[in-house]
N, C-alpha and C positions, 0 to 999 in steps of 0.2 A: 442502372448505369449512372444515373445522378448521385447516387449514394457513394458508388466506387470513386467516382470523380472527387467528390467532396472528401472522401477519406484519404485519397491520395494527397489532395491540397493540405489537409491538416497534418498528414505524417510528414510531407515535405517541410512545412512550416516549423514542425518542432526539431527536424533535423537541421534546417538552416539556422535556427535561433540557439542551437546547441542545447536545447532542453532535453532532448533524447540522451545526448552524451553526458549531461549532468546526472540524470536519473541512473543511467548505467554505471557511471563511475562511482556514485555513492552507494549503489547496492553491492557493486564488486568490492569496494573497500571492506565493506562489513561481512561480505562472504568470505573474504581472506583473513580478515583479523579475528573474527569470532573464535574459530577453533584454536588460533594461535594464542588468543588472550586466555581461553580456558585451560591450555596446556601449560604456559609459561608464567602466568600471575603467580603462582605458588613459588616458582624459582625466583622471580624479580623481588618477592617479598623478602627473601632471605638477604638481600643486599641492603636492606634498611637496618638501622639501629634496632637491636632485639628481634630482628626479623625472623631468625631461625625459630624462635619460640613461638612467633605468630604463625609461621609456616606449618608447624606441627599441628596447629588447631584446624587447619584448612584440610579437608579430606583429599584424597588422591583424585585428580581430575579424571573425569570418564567422558565418553560419548554424549552422555546426557548433558553434561555441562557445556559442551560445545554446541549442541542443538540449542540449549537454553539461551546462550549468548547470542546465536544467529537469530532465532526468533524475536528476542528482545530488541535487539539493535536494528533489524530490519524493519520490524513493525513499527517502532517509534519514529525512525526516520522516514519510513514509507508513508506514514500520516502526514508528517511534514511536508514531504514532497507533494503529496496528493493536494494539499491545501495550496502550496505555492504554485504548482503546475496548473491547477484548475479555476482559481479564484478570478483569473482575468480571462478565462476562455470565451464568455459571452459578454460579461460587463465591459471589457476593455473594447471590444468590437462595436458595442452599441455606443460607448462614449465616443469614439473616434469616427462613428458613421459608417465603418466598413460593412457592418452586419446589413445595413439598408441596402447597401451597393450589391452585396452578394446574393441576396434574397430577391433582387429585381430579374434574376438571370432568365427564367424564374427558378428558384430552388425552394421547395417545401421547407417550411420552419421545422418540421420534424426531422427531415434529413439533416438539416444544418446541425441540431442537436446531437442526433444520434452518431453523425459522423465525428463530431468532437469527442464525444464519450468512447467510441470505438478507437479512435486514434490514441487517446489517453490509455486506453486498456492495452493497446499494442505496446505502447512505450514502457508501460510497468511490467508486463508480462515478459519483455525482453531483458528489462533489468533484472527482474527476479529470477529469470532463467539462467543469466549468466552468474548471478550471486550464488544461486544454488549450486551450479556446476563447480564454481570456485569452492565453496564451502565443503562440498562433498569430497573434492580432491584433497584438500588439507586435512579433512577430518579421517579420510582413509589413511593418509600418511602418518598422522600424529595418533590416531586411536586404532580404529578398524573401519572397514567399509559398511556404512549403512545399507539396510535393504533398499534396493533400487525403487521398488513400487511404492514403498512407505514414504521415501524421500521425495518422490514426485508428488505424492498426495500431500505431504507436508507443505510444499511450496505452492501447490494449487490452493490450499487453505490460506496461506499467507497472502497470496494474490486476491483471493476473495475478499480478505479482510481489508486490504488496502482499497480495493475497488469500491467498498462501501462508502469510504470517505471521499473517493473521487466523485461518486454520484451525488452525495450530500452537498459537496462543494460547488459542483456543477448547478444543483438547484439554487444555491445562495447567489451564484454568478448571474443566473438567469433573473432572479427577482430584483437583483440590485444593478444600478447603472455605474457603480464604483467597485473596482476590485478591491480596494482597501476595506470597504464595508462588507463585500462579500467574503473576504478573509476572515473579518471579525465575526460574522455570522457563523461561518463554518467553524471557526475555533470554538464558538460557543456551543455548537452541536457536539463536537468532540469532548469538551468538558462534560456536557449532560450525558452523553453515553458512557463516558468513563465513571462519573459519579454514579449513574443508576447501575452500571455493572458492578459497583462495590457493595450493592444492597444484597444481603444474603437471600438465595433463592430466586433472584432476578438475573443475576449475571450469567447463569448458565443458559440463558435464552438469548444473549446479545453477542454481537460479532467478535468481542474480545475472547469468548470461548473457543473460537476457532483456533487460536494460537495454543490454548491448552490441548486441544485435540491433536494439533501437529506434534506437541511434545510427547503426548501418549503414543502417537505412531512411531516415533523415533525410539521410544523405550520398549516398544514391542507389545504394548497393551492393547487389548481389543475394546477398550472403552471408547465411545463415541460422543458426538454432540450434535446429532442431526437437526434438533430444534434451533440451535443457533445458526446452523447452515442455511435452513430454509427461512428463517427471519432475516438473516443477512440478505439473501436473494430478494426477500419481499422489500426490505428497505431500499435496496438498489432499484427495483421496479417502481416503487412508490415515489422515490426521488425524481427519477426520469419522467414518470407520468405528471407529477407536479411541475417539473420544469417545462414540459411541453404545454400544459394547460395555461400555464402563466405567459409563456412566450407567444402562444397563438393570440393572445388578447392584448399584448404590448404594442404601443406605438414607437417605432424605431425613428 
């Protein structure tokens, strides 16, 4: 019951501060624009000087291009939103002193953290679900209808990818008393994961491989990336456990 009350409070706070609306709007924009960009960029190129010659070099757009655009745009801005939405989740409340007031209720510190993570998860799953539906609709109109089960799995992988950065940023927000410092630490982790993922033989085990798996699903391939999925789940679990361990010992 305490957890549900805390979760309702967090979701209401995100709605009242328009953060939920911002996340939905950003994801929806890229859900709509990605298939449109894939379809019409070659046509727009023809309007440029010597554009017809350049357009001839561009292959005829396919559903694979639409999915690639969707995954690229949604994942990049999803990480940015994860950092911006989460970096002040705990740090700001500690800085303002509201965390100490809430925890006197009494509310266990673990519930305080899990409710924040769950509310952020709800926000992002709503945003990705709406974006996925919009992108599916336009892809159906401009190309063909993607397989529904594969499309749902693709968006599930995208959600898990973003959730990794939500969990890592929540850890940074718990460690720091400043949301600016928390954002800087989280950005450093983003760079670390991206750089490590570029190392041959290692990237296939990291969260970025989830996006590749999503692209394979859309292309009808049976190739998978289960190690990346389980490591992503492990990163989320480790980040939340670390945040809880630190928060339990902090003076507010």
